[in-house]
BANU-356187 format. One record per residue: residue number from 1; x, y, z of N, C-alpha, C, O in turn. Coordinates in steps of 0.05 Angstrom, whole numbers, plus 32768, in hexadecimal, padded with zeros to 4 digits. Example, Ala and Ser with C-alpha at 12.3 -4.5 7.8 and 13.67 -1.06 7.14 Angstrom:
+-----+------+------+------+------+------+------+------+------+------+------+------+------+
: pos :   nX :   nY :   nZ :  caX :  caY :  caZ :   cX :   cY :   cZ :   oX :   oY :   oZ :
+-----+------+------+------+------+------+------+------+------+------+------+------+------+
:   1 : 8108 : 7F8E : 809C : 80F6 : 7FA6 : 809C : 8108 : 7FBE : 809C : 811D : 7FBE : 80A9 :
:   2 : 8101 : 7FD3 : 808E : 8111 : 7FEB : 808F : 8102 : 8001 : 809D : 810C : 8017 : 80A1 :
+-----+------+------+------+------+------+------+------+------+------+------+------+------+
// end
This chain:
+-----+------+------+------+------+------+------+------+------+------+------+------+------+
: pos :   nX :   nY :   nZ :  caX :  caY :  caZ :   cX :   cY :   cZ :   oX :   oY :   oZ :
+-----+------+------+------+------+------+------+------+------+------+------+------+------+
:   1 : 7269 : 7E01 : 8727 : 7256 : 7E17 : 8724 : 7245 : 7E18 : 873E : 723B : 7E04 : 8747 :
:   2 : 7243 : 7E30 : 874A : 7233 : 7E32 : 8762 : 7215 : 7E31 : 875C : 720D : 7E33 : 8745 :
:   3 : 7205 : 7E2E : 8771 : 71E9 : 7E28 : 876D : 71DB : 7E40 : 8761 : 71C9 : 7E3C : 8750 :
:   4 : 71E2 : 7E59 : 8768 : 71D4 : 7E70 : 875C : 71D9 : 7E72 : 873F : 71C7 : 7E78 : 872F :
:   5 : 71F2 : 7E6D : 8736 : 71F8 : 7E6E : 8719 : 71EA : 7E58 : 870A : 71E0 : 7E5C : 86F3 :
:   6 : 71E8 : 7E40 : 8716 : 71DA : 7E2A : 870A : 71BD : 7E2F : 8707 : 71B0 : 7E2A : 86F2 :
:   7 : 71B1 : 7E3B : 871C : 7194 : 7E42 : 871A : 718F : 7E57 : 8705 : 717A : 7E56 : 86F7 :
:   8 : 71A1 : 7E6B : 8702 : 719E : 7E7F : 86EE : 71A1 : 7E73 : 86D2 : 7191 : 7E7A : 86C1 :
:   9 : 71B3 : 7E61 : 86CF : 71B7 : 7E53 : 86B5 : 719E : 7E43 : 86AE : 7195 : 7E44 : 8697 :
:  10 : 7193 : 7E34 : 86C2 : 717B : 7E25 : 86BD : 7163 : 7E36 : 86B7 : 7153 : 7E2F : 86A6 :
:  11 : 7161 : 7E4D : 86C3 : 714C : 7E61 : 86BE : 714E : 7E6B : 86A2 : 7139 : 7E6F : 8694 :
:  12 : 7166 : 7E70 : 8699 : 7169 : 7E79 : 867D : 7162 : 7E64 : 8669 : 7156 : 7E6A : 8654 :
:  13 : 7169 : 7E4A : 866F : 7161 : 7E34 : 865E : 7144 : 7E31 : 865C : 7139 : 7E2B : 8647 :
:  14 : 7136 : 7E35 : 8674 : 7119 : 7E34 : 8674 : 710D : 7E4B : 8663 : 70FA : 7E46 : 8654 :
:  15 : 7117 : 7E62 : 8665 : 710D : 7E79 : 8655 : 7111 : 7E75 : 8637 : 70FF : 7E7A : 8627 :
:  16 : 7129 : 7E6A : 862F : 712E : 7E65 : 8613 : 711B : 7E4F : 8608 : 7111 : 7E51 : 85F2 :
:  17 : 7116 : 7E3A : 8619 : 7104 : 7E25 : 8610 : 70E8 : 7E2F : 860F : 70D9 : 7E28 : 85FD :
:  18 : 70E0 : 7E40 : 8621 : 70C6 : 7E4C : 8621 : 70C2 : 7E5E : 8609 : 70AC : 7E5E : 85FD :
:  19 : 70D6 : 7E6D : 8602 : 70D5 : 7E7E : 85EA : 70D1 : 7E6C : 85D1 : 70C1 : 7E72 : 85C0 :
:  20 : 70E0 : 7E56 : 85D0 : 70DD : 7E44 : 85B8 : 70C1 : 7E39 : 85B8 : 70B5 : 7E37 : 85A2 :
:  21 : 70B5 : 7E33 : 85CF : 7099 : 7E29 : 85D0 : 7085 : 7E3D : 85C5 : 7072 : 7E36 : 85B7 :
:  22 : 708A : 7E57 : 85CC : 7078 : 7E6B : 85C2 : 707C : 7E72 : 85A4 : 7069 : 7E7A : 8596 :
:  23 : 7094 : 7E6E : 859B : 7099 : 7E71 : 857E : 7089 : 7E5B : 856F : 707D : 7E60 : 855B :
:  24 : 708B : 7E43 : 8579 : 707C : 7E2C : 856D : 705E : 7E31 : 856E : 7050 : 7E2C : 855B :
:  25 : 7055 : 7E3C : 8586 : 7039 : 7E43 : 8589 : 7030 : 7E57 : 8574 : 701C : 7E53 : 8567 :
:  26 : 703F : 7E6C : 8570 : 7038 : 7E80 : 855D : 7036 : 7E75 : 8541 : 7023 : 7E7B : 8532 :
:  27 : 704A : 7E64 : 853A : 704A : 7E59 : 851F : 7032 : 7E46 : 851B : 7025 : 7E48 : 8506 :
:  28 : 702D : 7E35 : 852E : 7017 : 7E22 : 852B : 6FFB : 7E30 : 852C : 6FE9 : 7E28 : 851E :
:  29 : 6FF8 : 7E44 : 853C : 6FDF : 7E53 : 853C : 6FDB : 7E62 : 8522 : 6FC4 : 7E66 : 8519 :
:  30 : 6FF0 : 7E6B : 8517 : 6FEF : 7E78 : 84FC : 6FE5 : 7E64 : 84E7 : 6FD4 : 7E6B : 84D7 :
:  31 : 6FEE : 7E4C : 84E8 : 6FE5 : 7E36 : 84D6 : 6FC7 : 7E31 : 84DC : 6FB8 : 7E2E : 84C9 :
:  32 : 6FBF : 7E2F : 84F5 : 6FA3 : 7E2A : 84FB : 6F92 : 7E40 : 84F1 : 6F7C : 7E3B : 84E6 :
:  33 : 6F9B : 7E5A : 84F4 : 6F8C : 7E71 : 84EA : 6F89 : 7E70 : 84CC : 6F74 : 7E75 : 84C1 :
:  34 : 6F9F : 7E69 : 84BE : 6F9E : 7E67 : 84A0 : 6F8A : 7E51 : 8497 : 6F7B : 7E55 : 8484 :
:  35 : 6F8B : 7E3A : 84A5 : 6F78 : 7E25 : 849F : 6F5B : 7E2D : 84A4 : 6F49 : 7E26 : 8496 :
:  36 : 6F57 : 7E3C : 84BA : 6F3D : 7E45 : 84C0 : 6F33 : 7E58 : 84AA : 6F1C : 7E56 : 84A2 :
:  37 : 6F44 : 7E69 : 84A1 : 6F3E : 7E7D : 848B : 6F38 : 7E6F : 8471 : 6F24 : 7E75 : 8463 :
:  38 : 6F49 : 7E5D : 8469 : 6F47 : 7E4F : 844F : 6F32 : 7E3A : 844E : 6F24 : 7E37 : 843A :
:  39 : 6F2F : 7E2B : 8464 : 6F1D : 7E13 : 8463 : 6F04 : 7E16 : 8473 : 6EF3 : 7E04 : 8473 :
:  40 : 6F00 : 7E2E : 8480 : 6EE8 : 7E33 : 8490 : 6EE3 : 7E1D : 84A4 : 6ECE : 7E10 : 84A4 :
:  41 : 6EF6 : 7E17 : 84B5 : 6EF4 : 7E01 : 84C8 : 6EE0 : 7E06 : 84DD : 6EDA : 7E1C : 84E4 :
:  42 : 6ED4 : 7DF0 : 84E8 : 6EC1 : 7DF2 : 84FE : 6ED0 : 7DF9 : 8517 : 6EE8 : 7DF6 : 8519 :
:  43 : 6EC0 : 7E01 : 852B : 6ECB : 7E08 : 8545 : 6EDA : 7DF1 : 8552 : 6EEF : 7DF5 : 855F :
:  44 : 6ECE : 7DD9 : 854F : 6EDA : 7DC1 : 855B : 6EF6 : 7DBB : 854F : 6F09 : 7DB4 : 855E :
:  45 : 6EF9 : 7DBE : 8535 : 6F12 : 7DBA : 8527 : 6F27 : 7DCF : 8530 : 6F3E : 7DC8 : 8534 :
:  46 : 6F1E : 7DE7 : 8533 : 6F30 : 7DFC : 853C : 6F3A : 7DF7 : 8559 : 6F51 : 7DFB : 855F :
:  47 : 6F28 : 7DED : 856A : 6F2F : 7DE7 : 8585 : 6F44 : 7DD0 : 8586 : 6F56 : 7DD0 : 8596 :
:  48 : 6F40 : 7DBC : 8574 : 6F53 : 7DA6 : 8573 : 6F6F : 7DB1 : 856A : 6F83 : 7DA9 : 8575 :
:  49 : 6F6E : 7DC3 : 8557 : 6F87 : 7DD0 : 854E : 6F96 : 7DDF : 8564 : 6FAE : 7DDF : 8565 :
:  50 : 6F86 : 7DED : 8574 : 6F92 : 7DFD : 858A : 6F9D : 7DEA : 859F : 6FB3 : 7DEE : 85A9 :
:  51 : 6F8F : 7DD5 : 85A6 : 6F99 : 7DC2 : 85BA : 6FB2 : 7DB3 : 85AF : 6FC5 : 7DAF : 85BE :
:  52 : 6FB2 : 7DAD : 8595 : 6FCA : 7DA0 : 858A : 6FE2 : 7DB4 : 858B : 6FF9 : 7DAC : 858F :
:  53 : 6FDC : 7DCE : 8587 : 6FF1 : 7DE2 : 8589 : 6FFD : 7DE3 : 85A5 : 7015 : 7DE4 : 85A8 :
:  54 : 6FEC : 7DE2 : 85B9 : 6FF5 : 7DE2 : 85D4 : 7007 : 7DCA : 85DA : 701C : 7DCC : 85E6 :
:  55 : 6FFE : 7DB2 : 85D0 : 700D : 7D99 : 85D6 : 7028 : 7D9A : 85C7 : 703D : 7D94 : 85D3 :
:  56 : 7028 : 7DA2 : 85AE : 7042 : 7DA2 : 859F : 7055 : 7DB7 : 85A9 : 706E : 7DB3 : 85AA :
:  57 : 704A : 7DCE : 85B1 : 705B : 7DE4 : 85BC : 7068 : 7DDC : 85D7 : 707F : 7DE1 : 85DB :
:  58 : 7058 : 7DD0 : 85E9 : 7063 : 7DC7 : 8602 : 7077 : 7DB1 : 85FF : 708B : 7DB0 : 860D :
:  59 : 7071 : 7D9E : 85EC : 7083 : 7D88 : 85E7 : 709E : 7D93 : 85DD : 70B3 : 7D8B : 85E5 :
:  60 : 709C : 7DA6 : 85CA : 70B5 : 7DB3 : 85BF : 70C6 : 7DC0 : 85D5 : 70DE : 7DBC : 85D7 :
:  61 : 70B8 : 7DD0 : 85E5 : 70C7 : 7DDC : 85FC : 70D3 : 7DC8 : 860F : 70EA : 7DCB : 8619 :
:  62 : 70C3 : 7DB4 : 8615 : 70CF : 7D9E : 8628 : 70E6 : 7D91 : 861B : 70F9 : 7D8B : 8629 :
:  63 : 70E5 : 7D8B : 8602 : 70FA : 7D7E : 85F4 : 7114 : 7D90 : 85F5 : 7129 : 7D87 : 85FC :
:  64 : 7110 : 7DA9 : 85EF : 7127 : 7DBC : 85EF : 7134 : 7DBE : 860A : 714C : 7DBD : 860D :
:  65 : 7123 : 7DC2 : 861F : 712E : 7DC5 : 863A : 713B : 7DAB : 8644 : 714E : 7DAB : 8653 :
:  66 : 712F : 7D94 : 863B : 713B : 7D7A : 8643 : 7157 : 7D77 : 8636 : 716A : 7D6D : 8643 :
:  67 : 715A : 7D7F : 861D : 7173 : 7D7E : 8610 : 7188 : 7D90 : 861D : 71A0 : 7D89 : 861F :
:  68 : 717F : 7DA7 : 8626 : 7192 : 7DBB : 8631 : 719A : 7DB6 : 864E : 71B0 : 7DBD : 8656 :
:  69 : 7187 : 7DAA : 865E : 718E : 7DA6 : 867A : 719C : 7D8B : 867F : 71AE : 7D8A : 8690 :
:  70 : 7195 : 7D77 : 8671 : 71A2 : 7D5C : 8673 : 719D : 7D4E : 868D : 71A6 : 7D37 : 8690 :
:  71 : 7191 : 7D5A : 86A1 : 718A : 7D4C : 86BA : 716D : 7D53 : 86C1 : 7164 : 7D69 : 86BC :
:  72 : 7160 : 7D3F : 86CD : 7144 : 7D43 : 86D5 : 7133 : 7D4E : 86BF : 7124 : 7D61 : 86C3 :
:  73 : 7136 : 7D43 : 86A8 : 712A : 7D4D : 868F : 710B : 7D4F : 8691 : 70FF : 7D63 : 8689 :
:  74 : 70FF : 7D3A : 869D : 70E1 : 7D3A : 869D : 70D8 : 7D4F : 86B0 : 70C2 : 7D5B : 86AC :
:  75 : 70E6 : 7D54 : 86C6 : 70DE : 7D69 : 86D9 : 70DF : 7D85 : 86CB : 70CC : 7D95 : 86CE :
:  76 : 70F5 : 7D89 : 86BC : 70F7 : 7DA3 : 86AE : 70E1 : 7DA4 : 8699 : 70D7 : 7DBA : 8694 :
:  77 : 70D9 : 7D8E : 868D : 70C3 : 7D8F : 8679 : 70A9 : 7D96 : 8687 : 7099 : 7DA5 : 867D :
:  78 : 70A5 : 7D8A : 869E : 708C : 7D91 : 86AE : 708B : 7DAE : 86B5 : 7077 : 7DBB : 86B3 :
:  79 : 70A2 : 7DB9 : 86BE : 70A3 : 7DD5 : 86C5 : 709E : 7DE7 : 86AD : 708F : 7DFB : 86AF :
:  80 : 70AA : 7DDF : 8696 : 70A5 : 7DEF : 867E : 7088 : 7DEE : 8676 : 707C : 7E03 : 8670 :
:  81 : 707B : 7DD6 : 8676 : 705E : 7DD4 : 866F : 704D : 7DE5 : 8682 : 703A : 7DF2 : 8679 :
:  82 : 7054 : 7DE5 : 869C : 7043 : 7DF4 : 86AF : 7047 : 7E12 : 86AA : 7034 : 7E21 : 86AA :
:  83 : 7060 : 7E1B : 86A5 : 7064 : 7E38 : 86A0 : 7058 : 7E40 : 8686 : 704C : 7E55 : 8684 :
:  84 : 7059 : 7E2F : 8671 : 704C : 7E34 : 8658 : 702E : 7E39 : 865D : 7023 : 7E4D : 8653 :
:  85 : 7021 : 7E27 : 866B : 7005 : 7E29 : 8671 : 6FFE : 7E43 : 8681 : 6FEB : 7E51 : 867B :
:  86 : 700F : 7E48 : 8695 : 700B : 7E60 : 86A6 : 700C : 7E79 : 8696 : 6FFC : 7E8B : 8699 :
:  87 : 7020 : 7E7C : 8684 : 7022 : 7E94 : 8674 : 700A : 7E96 : 8661 : 6FFF : 7EAC : 865E :
:  88 : 7002 : 7E81 : 8654 : 6FEA : 7E81 : 8643 : 6FD1 : 7E8A : 8652 : 6FC2 : 7E9A : 8648 :
:  89 : 6FCE : 7E80 : 866A : 6FB7 : 7E87 : 867B : 6FB8 : 7EA4 : 8683 : 6FA4 : 7EB1 : 8683 :
:  90 : 6FCF : 7EAE : 868B : 6FD2 : 7ECA : 8693 : 6FCC : 7EDD : 867B : 6FBF : 7EF1 : 867D :
:  91 : 6FD7 : 7ED6 : 8663 : 6FD1 : 7EE6 : 864B : 6FB3 : 7EE6 : 8646 : 6FA7 : 7EFB : 8640 :
:  92 : 6FA6 : 7ECF : 8648 : 6F8A : 7ECD : 8643 : 6F7A : 7EDF : 8657 : 6F67 : 7EEC : 864F :
:  93 : 6F83 : 7EDE : 866F : 6F75 : 7EEE : 8684 : 6F79 : 7F0C : 867E : 6F66 : 7F1C : 8680 :
:  94 : 6F91 : 7F14 : 8676 : 6F95 : 7F30 : 866F : 6F84 : 7F39 : 8657 : 6F7A : 7F50 : 8657 :
:  95 : 6F82 : 7F28 : 8644 : 6F73 : 7F2F : 862B : 6F55 : 7F2F : 8631 : 6F47 : 7F42 : 8629 :
:  96 : 6F4B : 7F1A : 863D : 6F2E : 7F15 : 8640 : 6F22 : 7F20 : 865A : 6F0A : 7F24 : 865C :
:  97 : 6F34 : 7F26 : 866D : 6F2B : 7F30 : 8688 : 6F1C : 7F1C : 8699 : 6F12 : 7F22 : 86AE :
:  98 : 6F1A : 7F03 : 868E : 6F0C : 7EEE : 869D : 6F14 : 7ED3 : 8690 : 6F1E : 7ED2 : 867A :
:  99 : 6F0F : 7EBE : 869F : 6F13 : 7EA3 : 8695 : 6EF9 : 7E9A : 8689 : 6EE5 : 7E98 : 8696 :
: 100 : 6EFA : 7E95 : 866E : 6EE2 : 7E8E : 8660 : 6EDC : 7E70 : 865E : 6EC5 : 7E68 : 865B :
: 101 : 6EF0 : 7E60 : 8661 : 6EEC : 7E43 : 865E : 6EE4 : 7E36 : 8678 : 6EE7 : 7E42 : 868E :
: 102 : 6ED9 : 7E1E : 8675 : 6ED2 : 7E0F : 868C : 6EEB : 7E06 : 869B : 6F00 : 7E03 : 868F :
: 103 : 6EE8 : 7E01 : 86B5 : 6EFF : 7DF9 : 86C5 : 6F0A : 7DDE : 86BB : 6F22 : 7DD9 : 86BC :
: 104 : 6EF8 : 7DCC : 86B2 : 6F02 : 7DB2 : 86A8 : 6F13 : 7DB5 : 8690 : 6F27 : 7DA6 : 868C :
: 105 : 6F0C : 7DC9 : 867E : 6F1D : 7DCD : 8667 : 6F38 : 7DDA : 866F : 6F4C : 7DD4 : 8662 :
: 106 : 6F38 : 7DEA : 8683 : 6F52 : 7DF6 : 868C : 6F63 : 7DE0 : 8698 : 6F7B : 7DDF : 8692 :
: 107 : 6F58 : 7DCF : 86A8 : 6F68 : 7DB9 : 86B4 : 6F72 : 7DA6 : 869E : 6F89 : 7D9D : 869F :
: 108 : 6F61 : 7DA0 : 868B : 6F6A : 7D8F : 8675 : 6F81 : 7D9C : 8665 : 6F95 : 7D8E : 865F :
: 109 : 6F7F : 7DB5 : 8660 : 6F95 : 7DC3 : 8651 : 6FAE : 7DC3 : 8661 : 6FC4 : 7DBE : 8656 :
: 110 : 6FAC : 7DC8 : 867C : 6FC3 : 7DC7 : 868E : 6FD0 : 7DAC : 868C : 6FE8 : 7DAA : 8689 :
: 111 : 6FC0 : 7D97 : 868F : 6FCC : 7D7B : 868E : 6FD9 : 7D76 : 8673 : 6FEF : 7D6B : 8672 :
: 112 : 6FCD : 7D7F : 865D : 6FDA : 7D7B : 8643 : 6FF4 : 7D8A : 8640 : 7007 : 7D7F : 8636 :
: 113 : 6FF5 : 7DA3 : 864A : 700E : 7DB2 : 8647 : 7024 : 7DA6 : 8659 : 703B : 7DA4 : 8650 :
: 114 : 701D : 7D9F : 8672 : 7031 : 7D94 : 8684 : 703A : 7D78 : 867A : 7051 : 7D71 : 867B :
: 115 : 7027 : 7D68 : 8672 : 702D : 7D4D : 8668 : 703E : 7D4D : 864F : 7051 : 7D3D : 864C :
: 116 : 7037 : 7D5E : 863C : 7047 : 7D5E : 8623 : 7063 : 7D6A : 8628 : 7076 : 7D62 : 861C :
: 117 : 7065 : 7D7E : 863B : 707F : 7D88 : 8642 : 7090 : 7D73 : 8650 : 70A8 : 7D71 : 864B :
: 118 : 7084 : 7D63 : 8661 : 7092 : 7D4D : 866D : 709B : 7D39 : 8659 : 70B2 : 7D2F : 865B :
: 119 : 708A : 7D32 : 8646 : 7091 : 7D1E : 8632 : 70A8 : 7D29 : 8620 : 70BA : 7D1A : 8619 :
: 120 : 70A6 : 7D42 : 8619 : 70BC : 7D4E : 860A : 70D6 : 7D4C : 8619 : 70EB : 7D45 : 860D :
: 121 : 70D6 : 7D52 : 8632 : 70EF : 7D50 : 8643 : 70F9 : 7D33 : 8645 : 7111 : 7D2E : 8645 :
: 122 : 70E6 : 7D20 : 8648 : 70EE : 7D05 : 864A : 70FA : 7CFA : 8631 : 710C : 7CE9 : 8632 :
: 123 : 70F0 : 7D03 : 8619 : 70F9 : 7CF8 : 8600 : 7112 : 7D07 : 85F6 : 711C : 7CFF : 85E1 :
: 124 : 711B : 7D1C : 8603 : 7131 : 7D2B : 85F9 : 714C : 7D1C : 85FF : 7161 : 7D26 : 85F8 :
+-----+------+------+------+------+------+------+------+------+------+------+------+------+
// end
């Protein structure tokens, strides 16, 4: 397989894994929203649920791309976590027209997404 075809195939694997990550994100955020509605959760508990959603979604995507690529799994997991975070940030910017969180929170979220994507890739 020539290099261009291999890059295209890896790009498709990344997109499929990213799609799976966002499906998991949607499902988990739906659960958090239902818990918020039924149990009247505090803001701190909702934030923990959102961060857990980011971690589980990035891990799932990293695991899937690690299974599909079979080489350099942790690097593909890192790439997936970074792209996952980038897309989340861009969507947030489009909706809110500004970055509302502190820069420390943004960096922490980036590290969690990249780290859990890498861990998913490594454990695949």
